[in-house]
Every structure is written in C-alpha cells, then in structure tokens.
C-alpha positions in Angstrom: -35.1 45.2 30.9 -33.3 47.2 32.9 -35.0 50.7 31.8 -31.8 52.9 32.1 -29.4 50.5 30.5 -31.6 48.6 28.0 -29.8 45.6 29.5 -32.2 42.6 29.2 -32.0 39.2 32.0 -33.6 36.8 33.0 -36.6 37.2 35.7 -37.3 33.3 36.5 -35.4 30.2 35.6 -36.7 28.9 32.3 -36.9 25.0 30.8 -36.8 24.2 27.2 -39.6 21.9 27.3 -42.3 24.4 29.1 -40.8 26.9 26.2 -38.8 27.3 24.3 -39.3 30.8 22.2 -40.2 33.9 23.8 -41.4 37.2 21.9 -41.2 40.7 23.3 -41.4 43.8 22.0 -38.4 46.3 23.0 -39.6 50.1 23.4 -37.1 53.0 23.8 -39.0 56.2 24.4 -37.8 59.7 25.3 -40.4 62.2 26.6 -40.8 65.8 26.0 -43.0 68.5 27.2 -45.4 68.4 24.4 -44.3 64.4 23.1 -43.5 61.2 24.0 -41.4 59.7 21.1 -40.6 56.2 20.8 -39.3 53.3 18.8 -40.4 49.8 19.2 -37.7 46.9 17.7 -38.7 42.7 17.9 -37.0 40.8 20.8 -36.7 37.1 19.9 -35.1 34.7 22.9 -34.8 30.9 22.3 -33.8 28.3 24.8 -31.3 25.9 24.5 -30.7 22.6 26.6 -27.2 23.0 28.6 -24.4 21.3 26.7 -23.5 19.5 29.9 -21.4 16.6 27.9 -18.3 16.8 24.8 -18.5 14.4 22.8 -15.6 11.6 23.7 -13.7 9.0 22.0 -12.9 5.9 23.6 -9.0 6.1 22.6 -6.8 9.4 22.0 -3.7 8.3 20.0 -4.0 6.1 17.0 -1.3 4.7 15.3 -1.9 3.3 11.6 0.2 1.1 9.1 -0.2 2.0 5.9 1.5 0.5 2.6 2.4 2.9 0.0 0.0 3.0 -2.8 -2.9 1.9 -0.7 -6.3 2.1 -2.6 -7.2 5.6 -2.5 -11.0 5.4 -0.7 -9.8 2.9 1.9 -11.3 3.2 5.2 -8.3 3.5 7.6 -9.8 4.4 11.1 -13.4 3.8 12.3 -13.5 5.7 15.6 -17.0 7.6 17.1 -17.4 9.6 19.7 -20.1 9.3 22.2 -22.2 12.5 23.6 -24.6 12.0 26.6 -26.5 15.0 26.0 -30.0 15.3 24.2 -31.1 17.3 20.7 -28.7 18.9 19.2 -26.1 19.3 22.0 -26.0 15.4 21.6 -25.1 15.5 17.8 -21.7 14.9 16.8 -19.7 15.7 13.5 -16.0 15.4 12.6 -13.5 17.4 10.8 -9.6 16.5 10.2 -7.1 19.2 11.6 -3.7 19.7 10.2 -2.1 22.1 12.5 1.6 21.2 11.6 1.5 18.4 8.6 0.6 19.4 5.0 0.5 16.2 4.3 -2.4 15.3 6.2 -4.3 16.6 2.9 -3.9 12.7 1.9 -7.1 11.2 4.5 -10.2 13.3 4.8 -13.2 12.0 7.4 -17.1 11.6 6.4 -18.7 14.5 9.0 -21.2 12.1 9.5 -20.2 8.8 10.4 -16.6 10.1 11.2 -14.4 7.2 9.2 -11.4 8.4 8.0 -10.3 7.2 4.4 -7.4 7.9 2.2 -8.0 11.0 0.0 -4.9 10.5 -2.0 -2.6 7.8 -3.0 0.6 7.6 -0.3 4.1 7.7 -1.3 7.2 6.2 0.6 9.6 8.0 -1.0 8.1 11.4 -0.4 6.3 10.9 3.1 7.2 8.0 5.3 4.8 9.6 8.8 1.9 11.8 8.7 0.5 13.2 11.7 -3.5 14.6 12.3 -5.9 15.3 14.6 -9.5 13.7 14.0 -11.6 16.4 15.9 -15.3 15.9 17.0 -17.5 18.3 18.0 -21.4 19.0 19.0 -23.9 21.0 18.4 -23.6 23.0 21.5 -24.2 26.8 21.8 -22.8 29.3 21.5 -19.6 26.7 21.3 -19.4 23.6 20.4 -17.6 20.6 22.5 -15.1 18.6 21.5 -12.6 16.1 21.6 -9.6 14.8 19.7 -7.5 11.8 18.8 -3.9 12.4 17.7 -3.7 10.1 14.5 -0.2 8.8 13.3 0.1 6.8 9.9 3.2 5.0 9.1 3.8 4.4 5.5 5.6 1.2 4.7 7.0 -0.3 1.8 6.4 -4.0 1.5 9.1 -6.6 0.6 10.0 -6.3 -3.8 11.8 -8.7 -5.3 13.6 -6.4 -8.7 15.5 -9.2 -10.9 18.1 -6.9 -13.3 16.9 -5.7 -16.5 17.2 -9.0 -19.0 18.0 -11.4 -16.2 16.1 -14.9 -17.0 15.3 -17.4 -14.1 15.9 -20.9 -16.3 16.3 -24.8 -15.2 18.2 -26.8 -17.8 15.7 -30.0 -18.9 16.3 -33.2 -17.1 18.5 -31.7 -14.1 17.9 -33.9 -11.0 16.3 -32.7 -8.2 17.8 -30.7 -5.4 18.9 -28.0 -8.4 19.6 -24.3 -7.0 17.3 -22.0 -9.0 18.4 -18.6 -7.6 18.3 -17.1 -4.1 16.2 -14.4 -4.0 17.3 -12.4 -0.6 20.0 -11.2 -3.3 17.2 -9.3 -5.3 14.8 -8.5 -2.8 14.7 -5.2 -0.9 12.6 -3.7 1.6 13.9 0.3 2.4 12.0 0.2 5.9 13.9 1.3 9.3 13.5 -1.2 12.1 11.5 -4.9 12.5 9.9 -3.2 9.3 12.9 -3.9 6.9 13.4 -7.1 7.9 11.5 -10.1 6.3 11.0 -13.9 5.5 10.0 -15.9 2.7 6.9 -18.0 3.8 5.9 -20.0 0.8 6.4 -21.1 -3.3 3.4 -22.1 -5.2 4.1 -23.2 -8.5 1.4 -23.3 -11.9 3.0 -26.3 -12.8 1.0 -29.8 -14.0 2.8 -31.7 -11.0 0.4 -32.9 -8.4 3.3 -32.5 -6.0 5.6 -29.5 -5.3 7.9 -29.0 -7.5 9.8 -26.4 -5.5 11.0 -25.3 -2.5 11.9 -22.0 -0.7 14.7 -21.4 2.3 12.8 -19.4 4.8 15.4 -16.8 5.0 17.5 -16.9 1.8 15.1 -16.9 -0.4 16.8 -19.9 -2.0 14.7 -21.8 -4.5 15.8 -25.1 -5.2 13.5 -27.7 -7.1 12.4 -31.1 -6.0 11.9 -33.0 -9.4 13.4 -32.8 -12.8 11.2 -31.0 -15.7 10.8 -31.3 -19.5 10.8 -28.6 -21.8 8.5 -30.4 -23.7 6.0 -31.1 -20.9 6.0 -27.3 -19.7 8.7 -25.2 -21.2 7.3 -21.6 -18.9 6.4 -22.1 -15.3 5.0 -19.4 -13.4 5.3 -19.0 -9.5 4.4 -17.2 -6.7 6.4 -16.5 -3.7 5.1 -15.1 -0.2 7.0 -12.9 1.9 6.3 -11.0 5.2 8.1 -8.9 6.6 7.9 -7.6 10.6 6.5 -5.1 10.8 3.1 -4.2 13.5 1.1 -5.8 12.0 3.1 -7.3 9.7 3.3 -6.7 5.5 2.7 -9.4 3.1 3.3 -9.4 -0.7 2.1 -12.0 -3.0 4.8 -11.8 -6.3 5.4 -13.5 -9.4 8.0 -14.8 -11.4 8.7 -16.7 -13.9 11.0 -19.5 -14.6 12.3 -20.9 -18.6 13.2 -24.7 -19.1 15.5 -24.9 -21.4 17.1 -27.0 -23.8 20.8 -27.4 -24.6 21.6 -26.3 -28.0 20.3 -28.1 -31.1 22.3 -29.3 -34.2 20.6 -28.5 -37.6 22.1 -31.3 -39.0 24.7 -33.9 -38.3 27.3 -34.7 -41.2 30.3 -35.9 -42.1 33.0 -34.4 -44.4 35.5 -35.7 -46.4 38.8 -33.9 -47.4 41.7 -34.1 -50.2 45.0 -34.2 -48.7 48.1 -31.1 -48.7 44.9 -28.7 -48.5 46.0 -25.5 -47.0 45.4 -24.0 -44.0 41.9 -21.9 -43.5 40.1 -23.7 -46.0 36.1 -23.9 -45.0 35.3 -27.3 -44.4 31.9 -27.2 -43.3 29.4 -24.9 -40.7 27.6 -26.1 -38.0 25.2 -24.1 -36.9 22.9 -24.8 -33.4 19.8 -23.2 -32.7 18.5 -22.6 -28.7 14.9 -23.9 -28.6 14.6 -22.4 -25.1 11.9 -20.0 -25.1 12.6 -16.4 -23.5 16.2 -17.5 -23.3 16.9 -17.1 -27.5 18.8 -14.0 -27.4 22.1 -15.8 -25.4 25.1 -16.0 -27.8 25.9 -19.8 -28.4 29.7 -21.2 -29.0 31.3 -23.7 -30.3 34.4 -25.5 -29.7 36.1 -29.1 -30.4 36.2 -31.1 -27.5 37.4 -34.6 -28.7 39.6 -35.7 -31.7 42.9 -36.0 -33.3 44.9 -34.4 -30.8 47.6 -32.9 -33.4 44.9 -30.2 -33.7 45.0 -30.1 -37.5 41.3 -28.8 -37.5 40.1 -25.9 -35.5 36.2 -24.6 -34.9 35.7 -20.7 -35.8 33.5 -20.0 -31.7 
C-alpha cells in the first residue's frame, strides 16, 4: 500500500491455484505531539482466474421459418456456445436482446440450455418478420465476455382451402368415372410472397369403403376427378384429405379435410294417374306432386317442376 495515498497494488504475481483470498487490515493513522490516532478497516482481496476466452457460437446469423399459430413452447433454435475457460469464466448463460423489434417478445430462451422457444402465438396478419439477438455471456470478472447470433424469423401462411359459406361438394349417384368434382385452385389461397405463396396439390385420400382409389387430383389446378361411380346407399358422405405443399424454405405442408356428398335425384312421393271431365275451366287443380331430396347435406336446395313431354298443345301445365 502506498502510505501517502492508500493505493493498494500487487507486490508480486498471484495465482488462484495457490491462494484465492487474501485478508488484511488497513490502518489509517495520524500522529500528534501527544497521541497516535488510527482507524482500522478489514481488506479482503479475491483472486480471479483470467477470462481468456469468450463464449463462441458456431454461427452468427440464423433464419427461421415458422407458420402462424405455431404451438407455444415449441423449440425453434438450439444453438449452444462453447467457452474454453475453466471455472466461473467457462460457464455460459443466454438471453435475448430486442434492440429494434418489440415483437421479439414472442420468443424466449432457457438461460442455461440456450434453447429458444415460442413464447406467444404468432400472427401472420400482424407481423411477418421478427428480428432479435441471442446473446451468450460467461461469468468473467468484472465484465462478462459475450457472443451473439442475429436471428430473423419469417412467419409464413400455409395454403388454405376456403369454401364459400353454404357451398357443398356433391357427386350425383351413379355418375360414371372421370366426373369433375371441384377445382380447388379456385378456393385455395396462400398470401405469402415469393416462392412461399406458390403451392401444389400433392395427394388426395378418401376415407371410404373402396379398396381402390376413388379420386385423383391435378397437381397444379387441384381439380378432383372421380375414378369410379358412387352409391348413395353404400356411403352418402365421403371425407377426403388433401395434401398441399408450398415452395418456401423449408417447404410447408398442410393436410386439409373436405367433405363430399353423394346425392340422389329428387324422389316423388307418389305416382298417380288423374281422371278429368271434359270442358273443365282453366286453372283447375288436378293433383299436387311432391318430390323430396334425400341427399344428406343438400336438402336445402329448391326443387322445381316441369312437364317435359306429353300433349304438344299444352292443355295442362305445372306450377314450377
């Protein structure tokens, strides 16, 4: 210690493997003609190992692609840093820095494992790109050494089939194979930009009782075509799964279910002949024919009636 200033300095080299703590008493004193006045204070000096190496990531920039509404808690990044120091200097912790983007709060990191996970649900409509910094820091004294990864998250939207309200996909009973059921491209959207918004239809699977495939789908247009005829009595409703995939990196896939209804033509409740007298005036009601639509799921369609053959002079007509 410098007597004139109280500045404490090293007097020789110290090593933590020999001694980590040094305990002293520092005295400040003043001499008078009659007395020596002094005050003592304890001094503890701790020796730290040199923090020679910062923690180091293997990469320093990462792009992550996620779909909206990804499961909260899903681990999306698992990059650990290596620190070659020993002891506290070699221990590594992690934290997320959000200097520019408050939306980065959608992610959090396990402070000890470095696993980054989804903290809140992602919404494509609100934020399509999120930026944050993953920082690793060690226990170095007095200032920890650090390393970082710049992380950019792209929120993508998978292809989605949206049918108009009330729209039902139907196949008439007995319709032969190669019947065009629907063209899904007219009802499918993917709002992503670039290759992420381009998609194809990869497969179709019907959950029916047929041992052979019942449908085929065009890869680009999504046109569904029958490969056989269908019977209402055998299976009036068929659930079908469509597999779609876009061209984002990595590609995103969606399995989506649609329902196809097998329908019957209207069925008359009766079939009767009518006798009339000659010279009846106009607009006399002779009989009322009622038909029903037995196709499940499509019973709300309006049935209309017409007379399609018979007397060409038109003595009789039917209310549609």
